[in-house]
Every structure is written in structure tokens, then in C-alpha cells.
C-alpha positions in Angstrom: -127.5 5.0 90.1 -128.9 3.5 87.6 -130.7 -0.2 88.2 -132.0 -2.6 85.2 -135.1 -3.6 84.8 -135.6 -6.9 86.2 -137.5 -8.3 83.0 -134.8 -6.7 80.7 -134.1 -10.4 78.6 -138.0 -11.1 79.0 -138.4 -10.5 75.3 -135.1 -10.0 73.1 -134.3 -13.1 71.8 -130.9 -14.3 71.6 -128.9 -15.7 69.1 -125.8 -18.3 69.0 -122.9 -16.9 66.8 -121.5 -19.5 64.3 -119.6 -22.3 66.7 -119.3 -20.6 69.2 -121.0 -20.0 72.8 -121.5 -16.5 72.4 -125.1 -15.5 72.0 -126.0 -11.8 70.6 -129.3 -10.3 70.8 -131.1 -9.7 67.5 -130.6 -5.8 68.1 -127.4 -4.7 68.5 -126.2 -1.0 69.3 -124.2 0.8 67.0 -122.2 4.2 68.4 -121.1 4.5 64.7 -123.7 7.9 65.1 -125.2 10.3 68.5 -122.2 9.7 70.8 -119.9 12.6 70.3 -119.8 15.9 72.3 -121.8 17.1 69.7 -124.8 14.9 71.4 -125.8 15.9 75.3 -125.0 13.2 77.5 -128.2 12.7 78.8 -129.8 12.3 75.6 -126.1 9.4 75.4 -127.1 7.9 78.8 -130.8 7.7 78.4 -130.8 6.1 75.0 -127.6 3.1 76.8 -130.0 2.8 79.6 -133.3 2.1 77.8 -131.1 -0.3 75.3 -129.8 -3.0 78.1 -133.6 -2.6 80.4 -134.6 -4.0 76.5 -132.5 -6.8 76.3 -129.7 -4.9 73.7 -126.6 -6.7 75.9 -124.2 -5.5 72.8 -123.0 -2.0 72.2 -120.8 -2.3 69.1 -118.1 0.8 68.4 -114.7 1.1 66.6 -111.8 3.6 67.2 -113.0 5.7 65.2 -116.4 6.1 65.5 -117.7 9.7 66.8 -117.6 12.3 65.7 -114.3 13.1 66.6 -113.0 10.0 66.1 -112.7 8.1 69.8 -115.7 10.3 71.3 -117.9 7.5 71.3 -115.5 5.1 73.2 -115.1 7.8 75.5 -119.0 8.6 75.6 -119.4 4.3 76.5 -116.4 4.6 79.0 -117.8 7.6 81.4 -121.7 5.4 80.9 -119.5 2.5 82.5 -118.2 3.7 85.0 -121.7 5.7 86.0 -124.5 3.8 85.0 -123.1 -0.1 84.0 -120.3 -0.6 86.3 -122.5 -3.4 87.9 -123.8 -4.8 84.0 -120.2 -5.4 82.8 -120.3 -9.3 82.7 -124.1 -9.0 81.0 -122.0 -7.0 78.1 -120.7 -7.5 75.1 -118.5 -4.1 74.1 -117.0 -5.0 70.6 -114.4 -2.3 68.6 -112.6 -2.0 66.1 -109.8 -1.2 63.9 -108.7 -0.3 60.3 -109.6 2.8 59.4 -108.1 6.4 59.7 -107.3 7.2 63.4 -103.9 9.1 63.9 -101.1 10.7 61.2 -98.6 8.8 59.8 -97.7 5.7 58.5 -99.1 3.5 61.2 -102.5 5.2 61.5 -104.6 3.0 59.5 -105.0 0.0 57.6 -103.7 -3.3 58.9 -100.5 -3.7 60.2 -99.4 -5.4 63.4 -98.5 -1.5 65.3 -101.6 -0.3 64.2 -104.2 -3.1 65.5 -102.4 -3.8 68.8 -102.0 0.2 69.8 -105.0 1.0 68.5 -106.8 -1.7 70.6 -104.7 0.2 74.1 -105.9 2.9 72.7 -109.6 1.9 73.1 -109.3 0.1 76.3 -108.0 3.4 77.9 -111.3 5.5 76.1 -113.7 2.7 77.6 -111.7 2.4 81.0 -111.8 -1.6 80.3 -109.2 -4.2 80.2 -110.8 -6.0 77.8 -113.4 -6.1 74.9 -115.4 -8.6 74.2 -114.8 -8.8 70.5 -111.9 -6.9 68.4 -112.5 -6.6 65.0 -110.3 -5.8 61.7 -112.5 -3.2 60.3 -111.5 -3.7 57.1 -109.2 -6.0 54.9 -105.5 -4.2 54.1 -103.7 -4.4 50.5 -101.0 -3.7 51.5 -100.5 -6.0 54.7 -100.2 -10.0 54.6 -103.3 -11.2 55.9 -101.0 -13.5 58.1 -100.2 -10.5 60.2 -103.6 -8.3 60.5 -104.6 -12.1 61.5 -102.3 -12.4 63.8 -102.9 -9.3 66.2 -106.3 -10.0 66.5 -105.2 -13.3 67.8 -102.3 -12.0 70.1 -105.3 -9.6 70.9 -106.6 -12.7 72.7 -103.5 -14.4 73.6 -103.2 -10.7 75.5 -106.5 -11.3 77.5 -107.2 -7.7 75.4 -110.0 -10.0 74.0 -112.6 -12.9 74.4 -113.5 -13.2 70.5 -112.1 -11.6 66.9 -113.9 -10.5 63.5 -113.4 -9.4 60.1 -115.8 -6.4 58.4 -116.3 -5.4 54.9 -113.7 -8.4 53.4 -114.5 -10.4 50.5 -115.7 -14.3 50.4 -112.7 -15.4 49.7 -111.0 -13.0 52.1 -112.8 -13.8 55.1 -112.4 -17.9 53.8 -108.6 -16.9 54.2 -108.8 -15.2 57.0 -111.1 -18.6 59.6 -108.0 -20.6 58.1 -105.1 -18.4 58.8 -106.4 -18.1 62.5 -107.8 -21.4 62.8 -104.4 -22.6 62.7 -103.5 -20.5 65.2 -106.1 -21.5 67.8 -108.8 -18.7 67.9 -111.0 -18.8 65.8 -113.0 -16.3 63.7 -116.2 -15.8 65.2 -117.7 -13.2 62.9 -118.7 -10.7 60.5 -119.6 -7.9 59.6 -120.5 -6.9 56.7 -123.2 -4.2 55.4 -126.2 -5.6 54.8 -130.3 -4.1 53.3 -133.6 -5.0 51.7 -131.5 -1.9 49.0 -128.1 -3.7 49.4 -127.6 -7.5 48.4 -124.0 -7.9 48.6 -123.7 -10.7 50.9 -125.8 -12.2 49.1 -123.4 -12.8 46.7 -121.2 -15.5 48.2 -120.0 -13.7 51.5 -123.3 -15.4 53.3 -123.4 -18.9 52.2 -119.1 -18.7 53.2 -119.9 -18.2 56.9 -122.9 -20.5 56.4 -120.3 -23.2 55.3 -117.3 -21.6 58.1 -119.4 -21.7 60.9 -119.0 -17.7 61.7 -121.8 -15.3 62.9 -122.8 -12.8 61.1 -123.5 -8.5 62.3 -124.8 -6.7 59.9 -124.8 -2.8 60.0 -126.3 -0.1 58.1 -129.5 -2.4 57.4 -131.7 0.9 57.2 -129.6 1.8 54.3 -128.4 5.2 56.0 -132.3 6.3 56.8 -133.0 5.8 52.8 -135.6 2.5 55.4 -136.6 4.5 58.0 -140.0 5.8 56.5 -138.4 9.1 56.9 -138.4 9.8 52.6 -141.6 8.6 51.6 -142.6 12.3 51.0 -139.3 13.2 49.5 -136.2 14.3 51.8 -137.4 16.3 54.8 -135.4 19.1 56.0 -132.8 18.2 58.9 -132.4 15.1 57.2 -128.7 13.3 56.0 -129.5 13.2 52.3 -130.2 17.0 53.2 -126.9 17.4 54.5 -123.3 17.4 53.5 -122.8 13.7 54.6 -120.8 11.8 52.4 -122.9 8.4 53.2 -126.4 9.9 51.4 -126.4 12.8 48.8 -129.8 13.7 47.7 -129.0 12.9 44.5 -129.9 9.1 45.3 -133.4 9.8 46.7 -135.1 10.0 43.5 -138.5 10.3 43.0 -138.6 6.4 40.9 -137.0 5.4 44.4 -139.4 7.0 46.4 -142.6 5.8 44.8 -140.0 1.9 45.5 -140.2 2.9 49.3 -143.9 3.7 49.4 -144.9 0.3 48.0 -141.9 -1.3 50.5 -144.6 0.6 53.4 -147.6 -0.7 52.2 -146.5 -4.5 52.9 -145.4 -3.3 56.1 -148.5 -1.8 57.3 -149.9 -5.1 55.8 -147.9 -7.1 58.5 -148.8 -4.4 61.2 -144.6 -3.2 60.8 -143.1 0.6 59.9 -140.9 0.3 57.3 -137.7 0.6 59.5 -139.6 -2.6 61.5 -140.2 -4.3 58.3 -136.4 -4.2 57.4 -135.1 -5.0 60.3 -137.5 -7.8 60.3 -136.1 -8.5 56.4 -132.6 -8.9 57.8 -133.0 -11.0 60.5 -135.7 -13.1 58.3 -134.7 -17.7 58.5 -131.7 -17.2 61.4 -129.0 -16.1 58.9 -128.3 -13.4 60.3 -126.5 -13.2 64.0 -127.8 -10.1 64.9 -129.0 -6.6 63.1 -126.9 -2.7 63.8 -128.9 -0.1 64.8 -128.4 3.5 66.0 -130.8 5.7 68.0 -130.6 9.2 68.9 -133.5 8.9 71.5 -134.8 6.3 73.4 -138.1 6.5 72.2 -136.5 5.6 68.8 -135.0 2.9 69.2 -137.6 1.9 71.2 -139.8 1.2 67.7 -136.8 -0.1 66.8 -136.9 -3.2 69.7 -139.8 -3.5 68.3 -139.3 -5.6 65.1 -138.8 -8.3 67.6 -142.1 -8.9 67.2 -142.0 -10.1 63.9 -139.6 -12.5 61.7 -141.4 -14.2 59.8 -142.1 -14.1 55.9 -144.7 -15.7 54.3 -143.1 -16.9 50.5 -145.6 -14.5 48.8 -144.5 -10.9 51.3 -140.5 -12.0 49.6 -141.2 -11.9 46.5 -143.5 -8.8 46.6 -140.2 -7.0 48.4 -137.9 -8.8 46.0 -139.7 -7.0 43.1 -139.9 -3.7 44.7 -136.4 -4.0 44.9 -135.1 -4.4 41.5 -137.2 -2.1 40.2 -135.7 0.2 43.0 -132.0 -0.7 41.5 -132.9 -1.1 38.0 -133.9 3.5 38.9 
């Protein structure tokens, strides 16, 4: 029987989520990859246990995580039953709905029927009565935002979610979602955007909107699909995402110029006493505007390396300037 480390909260920083009373660890564990039938169960369990022992108290999922879709939630459900039953109240568990889950017109997007049906299925796979955060995973261009936000509000009213969030919404959509939810009496807790040193789109108005609304944020893909892990400093290695048929990172992306820029970033990281991946995570968390950054892990050792990034989250003005110059060069390549 698993017993959590008694000092699990000693080192991890926790940040308040917007204006709410909920604090999230600076690093949260995303179960997007590595949690499904193609991975050894013992490895999955070891990652989850090590995460919690290191203070990573937030596990982030979505209905379509796997593969196949739903597999990650099922895997977490088994782990909750085997290991984390006594610790449920110490965990923040989130899930989302928005992408394709089943055939027909009610299997994706943002209708009330889809969102609430999907949440019921997610709870069944995880063996839970409620999730801590339920997200609209993407905006629906054909469903009124009032309906989508009304479904999130209903999830809270029904006791199936404690808080609600949105992901991949524009600044304008986020403001309108927050307005609607505020009028319903269920505040918007958090936004989950893609954000990294190489993807700065949240800086184009979204982070400002979240500051104004006092809404938290949790960044996904802070390592830019592996580009910022250091795996590509010598080109494309065998077995990497870019070497596969992954739709998320193609080999064409990893140019000689990009590799050169990654090496320059790695030099800055080395001068900080960090790996490139650690610096990339620290960069996303710099200054406190981002509540938490989502990390993935294929092993407990990889998880430990990522968590070590929280030991140095401060940057000098010179470091930030040099990083920006390198990233601008990368964007022109």
C-alpha cells in the first residue's frame, strides 16, 4: 500500500489561482501522454506517486486524453483506487470536454448535452463523485457562449465540479465567458492556454485580460512539444516526437537554424545552473503571472528533473533580453 512522503509540501511553491481561495502547485502533472494501455501500469503508477511525493498535487486530464480517448482518465481512476483514496482531499483533479469523443452531432464542441454527458462519463472512468475543475476545452463557433457557460455552471450546481475553467479561448471570448459566469454566480477560475518561450501568443492580450479579470492561468506545452527539452540540440534523435508521425511536431520544424537557437538557449540555462527544460519551465513561471505550468513525464526521473526547475524561478533583465533576442531569431528562421 502506497504511503505518501510526510514532507511532500516542503519544497513545492503554491500559487493562489486568480481571486479564488484555491492554490495550485507551480508545476502540475498533465496526463495528456504516457497514460494509456500502451504504457506499463507500474510506470504510470510510479510517476503519479513520485509527483505527489514532490508536492505536485494537481493532476490535469481531458476526456480525450490517451490514447485511446478516455484511457488517461481510466488509468487515473485505477491509481486513485489503488493508491490515492486516503489523499483525495489533498488532490486537485481537473478534466475537460470539447474535442471529439463519440460519433454523431453530440460528441464534441460546446453544447450543454455534450459537456454534461461527457462529464458524467469522465467521472465514471475516474470513479469520482466530482472533479475539482471542469473546463470547456475549446470555444464552439456555433453554440451560444451562454449555453456553454451555462453547462459549466450546471456542473457546479449539480455538485459534479467545484470550479470551472476554459482553454484555448481568445482574450475577447475569455472576457465574455467571465461575464456570463459571473452573472450566473459561478466565477471563472482559470484559463489554460498554450504558452512557452517559443509560443508567445498569450502575451498578445490574454495575460492582460486574465490580470484584469483576476483569473488564474495554467500553461500547457511549456516545453513546446519537446523542442525545449534538450533532445534536439544535436538534431532529430531516433524515437523522438519529430522523428515519428506525430501531428504535434514535424521533422520539418527542426531546422538547422532552430537547432542553433536552441543551443544558444541551452547555454543561458547552463549559466543559470539549469537544463534547457528547467529554464523553459522557470521562464513560463517567471514573475508570477502564470499560476502553474503543466508538465508531462515518461518516468519518475524525468518528473524529478522538471520539479527541480522550481529551485530557481528568477531571471535577470539581461537573461530575459538575451532569451527574447534568440527567440526572435528563431521566429524568423
